C-alpha positions as a Markdown table, in Angstrom:
| # | Residue | x | y | z |
|---|---|---|---|---|
| 1 | Met | -16.3 | 19.6 | 24.4 |
| 2 | Gln | -16.0 | 22.2 | 21.7 |
| 3 | Ser | -18.3 | 21.9 | 18.7 |
| 4 | Glu | -17.8 | 22.9 | 15.1 |
| 5 | Gly | -19.9 | 26.0 | 15.6 |
| 6 | Ala | -16.9 | 27.4 | 17.6 |
| 7 | Glu | -14.9 | 27.9 | 14.4 |
| 8 | Ser | -15.5 | 31.7 | 14.3 |
| 9 | Ala | -14.1 | 34.1 | 16.8 |
| 10 | Pro | -16.1 | 37.2 | 17.9 |
| 11 | Ala | -16.7 | 39.6 | 15.0 |
| 12 | Gly | -13.5 | 41.4 | 14.1 |
| 13 | Lys | -11.3 | 39.4 | 16.5 |
| 14 | Ser | -9.9 | 37.3 | 13.7 |
| 15 | Val | -9.3 | 40.4 | 11.5 |
| 16 | Glu | -7.5 | 42.1 | 14.3 |
| 17 | Leu | -5.3 | 38.9 | 15.0 |
| 18 | Val | -4.4 | 38.5 | 11.3 |
| 19 | Ser | -3.5 | 42.2 | 11.0 |
| 20 | Arg | -1.3 | 42.0 | 14.1 |
| 21 | Ile | 0.5 | 38.9 | 12.8 |
| 22 | Arg | 0.9 | 40.5 | 9.3 |
| 23 | Ala | 2.4 | 43.5 | 11.0 |
| 24 | Gly | 5.0 | 41.3 | 12.8 |
| 25 | Asp | 3.4 | 41.3 | 16.2 |
| 26 | Glu | 4.6 | 38.0 | 17.8 |
| 27 | Ser | 2.0 | 38.2 | 20.5 |
| 28 | Gly | -0.6 | 37.9 | 17.8 |
| 29 | Trp | 0.5 | 34.3 | 17.2 |
| 30 | Arg | 0.2 | 33.5 | 20.9 |
| 31 | Asp | -3.2 | 35.1 | 21.0 |
| 32 | Met | -4.3 | 33.2 | 17.9 |
| 33 | Ser | -3.0 | 29.9 | 19.4 |
| 34 | Asp | -4.9 | 30.6 | 22.6 |
| 35 | Gln | -8.0 | 31.2 | 20.6 |
| 36 | Tyr | -7.9 | 28.3 | 18.2 |
| 37 | Ala | -5.6 | 25.6 | 19.6 |
| 38 | Pro | -8.5 | 24.0 | 21.5 |
| 39 | Leu | -10.5 | 23.7 | 18.3 |
| 40 | Leu | -7.6 | 22.2 | 16.4 |
| 41 | Arg | -7.0 | 19.7 | 19.1 |
| 42 | Trp | -10.7 | 18.8 | 19.2 |
| 43 | Ile | -10.7 | 18.2 | 15.4 |
| 44 | Ala | -7.6 | 16.0 | 15.5 |
| 45 | Arg | -9.1 | 13.9 | 18.4 |
| 46 | His | -12.3 | 13.6 | 16.4 |
| 47 | Tyr | -10.3 | 11.8 | 13.6 |
| 48 | Arg | -9.1 | 9.3 | 16.3 |
| 49 | Leu | -5.5 | 10.0 | 15.6 |
| 50 | Ser | -2.8 | 8.8 | 18.1 |
| 51 | Pro | -1.8 | 11.6 | 20.5 |
| 52 | Glu | 1.5 | 12.0 | 18.6 |
| 53 | Asp | -0.2 | 12.2 | 15.2 |
| 54 | Ala | -2.8 | 14.7 | 16.6 |
| 55 | Asp | 0.1 | 16.9 | 17.8 |
| 56 | Asp | 1.7 | 16.6 | 14.4 |
| 57 | Val | -1.5 | 17.6 | 12.6 |
| 58 | Val | -2.0 | 20.6 | 14.8 |
| 59 | Gln | 1.7 | 21.6 | 14.2 |
| 60 | Leu | 1.2 | 21.2 | 10.5 |
| 61 | Thr | -1.9 | 23.4 | 10.6 |
| 62 | Trp | 0.0 | 26.2 | 12.3 |
| 63 | Leu | 2.8 | 25.8 | 9.7 |
| 64 | Arg | 0.2 | 26.1 | 6.9 |
| 65 | Cys | -1.2 | 29.2 | 8.6 |
| 66 | Leu | 2.3 | 30.7 | 8.8 |
| 67 | Glu | 2.9 | 29.9 | 5.1 |
| 68 | His | -0.4 | 31.4 | 4.0 |
| 69 | Ile | -1.2 | 34.2 | 6.5 |
| 70 | Asp | -0.5 | 36.9 | 3.9 |
| 71 | Gln | -2.8 | 35.2 | 1.3 |
| 72 | Leu | -5.9 | 34.9 | 3.5 |
| 73 | Ala | -8.6 | 36.6 | 1.4 |
| 74 | Asp | -11.0 | 37.0 | 4.3 |
| 75 | Pro | -9.3 | 37.2 | 7.7 |
| 76 | Asp | -12.7 | 37.3 | 9.4 |
| 77 | Arg | -13.0 | 33.6 | 8.5 |
| 78 | Leu | -9.7 | 32.6 | 10.0 |
| 79 | Gly | -11.3 | 30.0 | 12.3 |
| 80 | Gly | -13.0 | 28.2 | 9.4 |
| 81 | Trp | -9.8 | 28.3 | 7.4 |
| 82 | Leu | -7.8 | 26.8 | 10.3 |
| 83 | Ala | -10.5 | 24.1 | 10.9 |
| 84 | Thr | -10.6 | 23.1 | 7.2 |
| 85 | Thr | -6.8 | 23.0 | 7.0 |
| 86 | Cys | -6.7 | 20.9 | 10.1 |
| 87 | Arg | -9.3 | 18.5 | 8.7 |
| 88 | Arg | -7.4 | 18.1 | 5.5 |
| 89 | Glu | -4.2 | 17.4 | 7.3 |
| 90 | Cys | -6.1 | 14.7 | 9.4 |
| 91 | Ile | -7.5 | 13.1 | 6.3 |
| 92 | Arg | -4.1 | 13.2 | 4.6 |
| 93 | Leu | -2.4 | 11.6 | 7.6 |
| 94 | Ala | -5.2 | 9.0 | 8.1 |
| 95 | Thr | -5.0 | 8.0 | 4.4 |
| 96 | Lys | -1.3 | 7.8 | 4.4 |
| 97 | Ser | -1.3 | 5.8 | 7.7 |
| 98 | Arg | -3.5 | 3.1 | 6.1 |
| 99 | Arg | -0.7 | 2.2 | 3.7 |
| 100 | Glu | 1.1 | -0.8 | 5.1 |
| 101 | Leu | 4.8 | -0.8 | 5.2 |
| 102 | Pro | 6.1 | -4.3 | 5.1 |
| 103 | Leu | 9.0 | -5.1 | 7.3 |
| 104 | Ser | 11.2 | -7.4 | 5.2 |
| 105 | Glu | 14.0 | -9.7 | 6.2 |
| 106 | Pro | 16.6 | -7.4 | 4.7 |
| 107 | Asp | 15.3 | -4.6 | 7.0 |
| 108 | Leu | 15.8 | -6.8 | 10.0 |
| 109 | Ala | 19.2 | -7.8 | 8.8 |
| 110 | Leu | 20.2 | -4.2 | 9.2 |
| 111 | Leu | 19.3 | -4.5 | 12.9 |
| 112 | Ile | 20.7 | -7.9 | 13.6 |
| 113 | Asp | 23.7 | -9.4 | 12.0 |
| 114 | Ala | 21.7 | -12.2 | 10.3 |
| 115 | Gly | 24.6 | -13.1 | 8.0 |
| 116 | Arg | 26.9 | -14.3 | 10.7 |
| 117 | Asp | 29.0 | -17.3 | 9.7 |
| 118 | Asp | 28.1 | -19.2 | 12.8 |
| 119 | Ser | 27.8 | -23.0 | 12.6 |
| 120 | Asp | 26.4 | -23.4 | 16.1 |
| 121 | Pro | 22.7 | -24.3 | 15.6 |
| 122 | Tyr | 21.8 | -22.8 | 18.9 |
| 123 | Val | 23.2 | -19.4 | 18.0 |
| 124 | Lys | 21.3 | -19.6 | 14.6 |
| 125 | Val | 18.0 | -20.4 | 16.4 |
| 126 | Ala | 18.6 | -17.6 | 19.0 |
| 127 | Ala | 19.3 | -15.1 | 16.1 |
| 128 | Arg | 16.2 | -16.2 | 14.3 |
| 129 | Asp | 14.1 | -15.9 | 17.5 |
| 130 | Gln | 15.6 | -12.4 | 18.1 |
| 131 | Arg | 14.7 | -11.4 | 14.5 |
| 132 | Asp | 11.2 | -12.7 | 14.9 |
| 133 | Arg | 10.7 | -10.8 | 18.2 |
| 134 | Leu | 12.1 | -7.6 | 16.7 |
| 135 | His | 9.9 | -8.0 | 13.6 |
| 136 | His | 6.8 | -8.2 | 15.8 |
| 137 | Ala | 7.9 | -5.3 | 18.0 |
| 138 | Ile | 8.6 | -3.0 | 15.0 |
| 139 | Ser | 5.4 | -4.2 | 13.2 |
| 140 | Ala | 3.4 | -3.1 | 16.3 |
| 141 | Leu | 4.7 | 0.5 | 16.1 |
| 142 | Pro | 2.4 | 3.2 | 14.8 |
| 143 | Glu | 2.9 | 3.5 | 11.0 |
| 144 | Arg | 4.6 | 6.8 | 11.1 |
| 145 | Gln | 7.2 | 5.5 | 13.6 |
| 146 | Lys | 7.7 | 2.3 | 11.8 |
| 147 | Ala | 8.2 | 4.1 | 8.4 |
| 148 | Leu | 10.8 | 6.4 | 10.0 |
| 149 | Leu | 12.8 | 3.6 | 11.6 |
| 150 | Ile | 12.8 | 1.6 | 8.3 |
| 151 | Glu | 14.0 | 4.7 | 6.3 |
| 152 | Leu | 16.7 | 5.4 | 8.9 |
| 153 | Leu | 17.8 | 1.8 | 8.7 |
| 154 | Arg | 17.9 | 1.7 | 4.9 |
| 155 | Gln | 19.8 | 5.0 | 4.4 |
| 156 | Glu | 21.9 | 5.9 | 7.4 |
| 157 | Ser | 23.3 | 9.1 | 5.9 |
| 158 | Gln | 20.0 | 10.7 | 5.0 |
| 159 | Ser | 19.5 | 14.3 | 6.1 |
| 160 | Tyr | 16.3 | 15.2 | 8.1 |
| 161 | Leu | 15.3 | 17.3 | 5.0 |
| 162 | Asp | 15.5 | 14.2 | 2.8 |
| 163 | Leu | 13.5 | 12.1 | 5.3 |
| 164 | Ser | 11.0 | 14.9 | 5.7 |
| 165 | Gln | 10.3 | 15.0 | 1.9 |
| 166 | Arg | 10.3 | 11.2 | 1.5 |
| 167 | Leu | 8.0 | 10.5 | 4.5 |
| 168 | Gly | 5.9 | 13.7 | 4.4 |
| 169 | Leu | 6.9 | 14.5 | 8.0 |
| 170 | Pro | 7.8 | 18.0 | 9.3 |
| 171 | Val | 11.5 | 18.2 | 9.8 |
| 172 | Gly | 11.0 | 19.2 | 13.4 |
| 173 | Ser | 9.0 | 16.0 | 14.2 |
| 174 | Ile | 11.6 | 13.5 | 12.9 |
| 175 | Gly | 13.7 | 13.5 | 16.1 |
| 176 | Pro | 10.8 | 13.3 | 18.5 |
| 177 | Thr | 9.1 | 10.6 | 16.3 |
| 178 | Arg | 12.4 | 8.6 | 16.3 |
| 179 | Arg | 12.7 | 9.0 | 20.0 |
| 180 | Arg | 9.2 | 7.8 | 20.6 |
| 181 | Ala | 9.8 | 4.7 | 18.4 |
| 182 | Val | 13.0 | 3.8 | 20.2 |
| 183 | Thr | 11.4 | 4.3 | 23.6 |
| 184 | Arg | 8.5 | 2.0 | 22.6 |
| 185 | Leu | 11.0 | -0.7 | 21.4 |
| 186 | Arg | 12.9 | -0.4 | 24.6 |
| 187 | Leu | 9.7 | -0.9 | 26.6 |
| 188 | Asp | 8.4 | -3.8 | 24.5 |
| 189 | Pro | 8.4 | -7.0 | 26.6 |
| 190 | Arg | 9.2 | -9.0 | 23.5 |
| 191 | Leu | 12.6 | -7.5 | 23.3 |
| 192 | Glu | 13.6 | -8.0 | 27.0 |
| 193 | Arg | 16.8 | -9.9 | 27.3 |
| 194 | Ala | 16.8 | -13.2 | 29.1 |
| 195 | Ser | 18.9 | -13.0 | 32.3 |
């Protein structure tokens, strides 16, 4: 297990990495990732994030690094900068995840045709049961996946950029997050069809 004391690379190593990256040397990014990815993963796991959220936090940390690599005042402190950025992203995500997103009846109506004009009481009971099971299955999803599904249901024609801004997700993680949510729903025993 890596400790927080591992935030700094050998003297000069960080300066050399940042210089290579600023000069456009793509192998510098790979070397920096090899050097610091274990630390970033350790920090994300320390915040007890789900594996998917931990991956997103590490990805966001690298994105922040890409955005600010030219503004780093002290390249020798790259490890500390990455660790602090990763911690901030973890805290931001953990705080955001605590906000509950209620799943309302209109949200479910988008998934199930609840407004059917069906006078058969058995069909009505079956539809209500299906809505209840779907509600419980969606409510059990991780907050990030639940939020994305709800937004996709509410606004079918949204672009990934709009979703990214609305939910605070990286554009590149929207598809994988949606896929994970749908996979979880498909595997949820509450949604198995009766034979």
